[in-house]
C-alpha positions in Angstrom: 78.7 -152.9 -36.8 76.8 -149.6 -36.9 79.9 -147.8 -35.4 82.1 -149.4 -38.1 79.7 -148.3 -40.8 79.5 -144.8 -39.5 83.3 -144.6 -39.3 83.6 -145.8 -42.9 81.1 -143.2 -44.1 82.9 -140.4 -42.2 86.2 -141.5 -43.6 84.8 -141.3 -47.2 83.3 -137.9 -46.5 86.7 -136.7 -45.2 88.5 -137.9 -48.3 86.0 -136.3 -50.6 86.1 -133.0 -48.6 89.9 -133.1 -48.7 89.9 -133.6 -52.5 87.6 -130.6 -52.9 89.8 -128.2 -50.9 91.4 -125.7 -53.4 95.1 -126.3 -54.1 97.2 -124.1 -51.8 99.5 -122.1 -54.1 102.2 -119.7 -52.9 103.5 -117.1 -55.4 106.4 -115.0 -54.4 105.1 -112.0 -56.3 101.7 -110.5 -57.1 102.5 -111.1 -60.8 102.6 -114.8 -60.4 99.7 -114.7 -57.9 97.5 -113.0 -60.5 98.4 -115.5 -63.2 97.7 -118.4 -60.8 94.3 -116.9 -60.0 93.5 -116.4 -63.6 94.4 -120.0 -64.5 93.4 -121.8 -61.4 90.0 -120.2 -60.7 88.1 -121.7 -57.9 90.4 -124.8 -57.8 93.2 -122.9 -56.2 93.8 -120.7 -53.1 96.7 -118.3 -53.9 98.8 -116.5 -51.4 101.2 -113.9 -52.7 104.3 -113.3 -50.5 105.8 -110.0 -51.7 103.7 -106.8 -51.9 103.5 -105.0 -55.2 105.9 -102.2 -54.3 108.8 -104.5 -53.5 111.4 -106.2 -55.7 111.4 -110.0 -55.1 115.2 -110.0 -54.7 115.0 -107.6 -51.7 112.4 -108.8 -49.3 112.4 -109.8 -45.6 110.1 -112.7 -44.9 107.4 -112.6 -42.1 106.3 -115.5 -39.9 103.0 -115.7 -41.9 105.0 -116.1 -45.1 106.8 -119.1 -43.6 103.5 -120.7 -42.6 102.0 -120.2 -46.1 105.1 -121.7 -47.8 105.0 -124.7 -45.4 101.4 -125.5 -46.5 101.8 -125.0 -50.2 101.3 -127.7 -52.8 102.7 -125.5 -55.5 105.2 -122.7 -55.2 105.7 -120.2 -58.0 108.8 -117.9 -58.2 110.8 -115.9 -60.6 114.3 -117.3 -59.8 115.6 -114.0 -58.4 114.6 -114.8 -54.8 117.8 -116.1 -53.3 116.1 -117.0 -50.0 113.4 -119.3 -51.4 115.2 -122.6 -52.4 116.9 -122.9 -49.0 113.7 -122.1 -47.2 111.7 -124.7 -49.2 114.3 -127.3 -48.4 113.8 -126.6 -44.7 110.0 -126.1 -44.4 108.4 -127.8 -47.4 110.6 -130.1 -49.4 107.6 -131.9 -50.9 106.1 -128.9 -52.6 106.0 -128.7 -56.4 108.1 -125.8 -57.5 107.8 -123.9 -60.7 110.4 -121.3 -61.7 109.0 -118.7 -64.1 112.1 -116.7 -65.0 112.4 -113.8 -67.4 110.2 -110.7 -68.2 106.5 -110.7 -67.7 105.4 -107.2 -68.9 104.4 -108.0 -72.5 101.5 -110.1 -73.8 103.7 -113.0 -75.0 105.6 -113.3 -71.7 102.3 -113.2 -69.7 100.8 -115.9 -71.9 103.9 -118.1 -71.7 103.8 -118.1 -67.9 100.1 -118.7 -67.7 100.4 -121.8 -69.9 103.3 -123.1 -67.7 101.2 -122.6 -64.6 98.3 -124.5 -66.3 100.6 -127.5 -66.9 101.8 -127.5 -63.3 98.3 -127.3 -61.8 97.2 -130.1 -64.2 99.9 -132.3 -62.9 98.7 -131.7 -59.3 95.0 -132.2 -60.2 94.9 -134.3 -63.4 91.1 -134.5 -63.5 91.0 -130.7 -63.8 93.8 -130.3 -66.4 91.3 -129.4 -69.1 89.8 -126.7 -66.9 93.2 -125.1 -66.2 94.2 -125.3 -69.9 90.9 -123.7 -70.9 91.3 -120.8 -68.5 94.9 -120.3 -69.6 93.8 -120.1 -73.2 91.0 -117.7 -72.3 93.5 -115.5 -70.6 95.7 -115.7 -73.7 92.9 -114.6 -76.0 92.0 -111.6 -73.8 95.6 -110.5 -73.5 96.3 -110.9 -77.2 93.2 -108.8 -78.0 94.3 -106.1 -75.6 97.8 -106.1 -77.0 96.5 -105.7 -80.6 94.3 -102.8 -79.5 97.3 -101.0 -77.8 99.6 -101.6 -80.8 97.0 -100.0 -83.1 97.0 -96.9 -80.8 100.9 -96.9 -80.7 101.0 -96.9 -84.5 98.5 -94.1 -84.7 100.8 -92.0 -82.5 103.9 -93.0 -84.5 105.8 -94.3 -81.4 108.5 -95.7 -83.7 109.5 -92.0 -84.3 109.8 -91.3 -80.6 113.3 -91.8 -79.2 113.4 -92.9 -75.6 115.9 -94.0 -72.9 114.3 -96.7 -70.7 115.0 -98.4 -67.4 116.1 -102.0 -68.3 113.1 -103.7 -66.6 110.8 -101.8 -68.9 112.8 -102.1 -72.1 110.9 -105.1 -73.4 107.6 -103.4 -72.9 108.9 -100.1 -74.6 110.2 -102.1 -77.6 107.0 -104.1 -77.9 105.0 -100.9 -77.8 107.1 -99.6 -80.7 109.2 -96.9 -79.1 112.6 -96.2 -80.5 114.7 -97.3 -77.5 118.0 -95.5 -77.8 119.5 -96.9 -74.5 118.6 -98.6 -71.3 120.0 -98.4 -67.7 120.1 -100.7 -64.7 118.5 -100.1 -61.2 119.7 -96.7 -59.8 121.8 -98.3 -57.0 124.2 -99.4 -59.7 124.4 -96.0 -61.4 126.8 -93.1 -60.9 127.3 -89.5 -62.1 129.4 -90.9 -64.9 126.5 -92.9 -66.1 124.3 -89.8 -65.9 126.8 -87.9 -68.0 127.1 -90.6 -70.6 123.4 -91.2 -71.0 122.8 -87.5 -71.2 125.3 -87.2 -74.0 123.7 -90.2 -75.8 120.2 -88.8 -75.3 121.1 -85.4 -76.6 122.7 -86.9 -79.7 119.6 -89.0 -80.4 117.1 -86.3 -79.5 115.5 -88.3 -76.8 112.0 -87.2 -75.9 111.0 -89.7 -73.2 112.8 -91.2 -70.2 110.9 -94.2 -68.9 111.4 -95.4 -65.4 110.4 -98.5 -63.5 108.6 -97.6 -60.2 110.0 -100.5 -58.2 113.6 -99.8 -59.2 113.7 -96.2 -58.0 112.8 -93.1 -60.1 115.2 -90.4 -59.0 117.9 -91.2 -61.6 115.4 -91.2 -64.4 113.9 -87.9 -63.2 117.3 -86.3 -63.2 118.2 -87.7 -66.6 114.9 -86.4 -68.0 115.6 -83.0 -66.6 119.1 -83.0 -68.2 117.6 -83.8 -71.5 114.5 -81.6 -71.3 112.5 -84.9 -71.9 109.3 -86.1 -70.3 109.7 -88.5 -67.4 107.3 -91.4 -67.5 107.0 -93.9 -64.5 105.7 -97.3 -65.3 105.1 -100.3 -63.0 106.3 -103.9 -63.4 103.9 -105.2 -60.7 100.1 -104.9 -60.6 98.6 -103.2 -57.6 101.4 -100.6 -57.3 99.6 -97.7 -59.0 96.0 -96.7 -59.4 94.2 -98.7 -62.1 96.8 -101.4 -62.5 94.7 -104.0 -60.5 95.9 -107.0 -62.4 98.3 -107.9 -65.2 96.0 -106.9 -68.0 95.1 -103.6 -66.4 98.8 -103.0 -65.8 99.5 -103.5 -69.5 96.9 -101.0 -70.4 97.8 -98.5 -67.6 101.5 -98.6 -68.7 100.6 -98.1 -72.3 98.3 -95.2 -71.6 101.0 -93.5 -69.6 103.3 -93.6 -72.6 100.5 -92.5 -75.0 99.7 -89.5 -72.8 103.3 -88.5 -72.7 103.6 -88.7 -76.5 100.3 -86.8 -76.9 101.7 -84.0 -74.7 104.7 -83.7 -77.0 102.4 -83.0 -79.9 100.7 -80.3 -77.9 
């Protein structure tokens, strides 16, 4: 009888311990990993797959990545990772999957994704749904406040009067910040000398002062275009952790904005 009682007690302790283990979450990018950390807090254990300097569409998996995915209860991805769905079907078909497509570099897009992650985590751990929702709304308030602060600075610098040509992945951010975006261009592997000539002509006609690049998409085309126009070349990041200071999404938002502000201030000098 004593042995049966001991076994029952140990079984209960095992169940409780299992319930208290943080939810294993895999995020394909550091963007989604940061959001999961912000929303999940101590209730999640987040593993990012792709380092900050890599595009999710162009990444070679390591054995450790496969192991993390096989153990995940929730997998977050952007929808531009062609390898993920097939992989999940083979190694972890039971995982909950959340596709968070579209841009993430403005306050509104960050908040939208944080709230979606909150809902997904709440479905996995219903008793903590309120906790996740509260953390998501706290993140939303902080990002909105930062966005309002940056917009005030942008208006003081009259960014709407600054014409710019912007790499496509940074166009949403540039427009949100208030720049006059004259044209945008795709990743540089899709560009040719003809594109350079056409954008140079368009930029000269519009009096473009800034060429804004996205670090992860290559920066040589933007540098050459800026040289052709006599414009300032600004390099921004779309992933936290890729440049000094941009340690998370909020810091990335500020760091990118400050890079633009500094460039505009140099024009005035």
